[in-house]
Residue, then its C-alpha position, 0 to 999 in steps of 0.5 A: x674645087x671651089x669648096x676646097x679653095x673656100x675652105x683653105x681661105x677660111x683656115x688661113x684667115x682664121x690662122x692669121x689670128x687676132x686683134x685689130x688691124x690684123x695684128x696678133x694680140x697677147x693671149x694667143x693670137x689664134x695660134x694652134x701650134x701651142x705657141x703664143x704667136x703663130x706667123x705664116x711666111x710666103x714669098x715675100x710677106x708675113x701674115x700677120x705683118x704686125x704683132x702686138x704684145x700686151x706686156x714684156x715677157x718671154x713668148x713662143x713664136x711659131x713660123x710656118x713656111x707656106x712659101x716655096x723658098x726657105x724663110x726665117x723670122x728675125x726680130x731685130x735685136x732680140x732673136x730669130x727662128x731657125x731657117x724654115x724650109x717650105x712646108x715646115x714649121x719652126x719655133x723660137x722663144x723670145x724675151x721681149x722688152x717694151x718697144x717697137x721691134x722690126x720683124x723681117x726675113x734675114x735670108x738673101x734679099x727677102x727683107x728688101x722684097x717686102x718681107x718685114x713687119x713690126x712687133x710692138x710690146x706694150x707695158x713697162 
């Protein structure tokens, strides 16, 4: 049992990807789904909560729901994933301009319960 827990922790940590401060960086973010960025949802948080993109462009985001409730990932003013049932994964292609964008779950009061973060896009 202890080995299983450690293995799960190692997999989750590796899957949370990327750069400094726990943020996923452009160029993959450790995504194994073929997406440019992979985000994990649970009650009531995203992992990673901060995503850093090196330059504007169109990127694929994958949201895997590891929680027990339905979640989505909304990037304010840009777009969102479909609602994702527990245990499922959904992807969305988002076109990002330079700036800082709020990321949150738009279902019910999930955002108010702390299910939010940021997407920062560098460059011009």
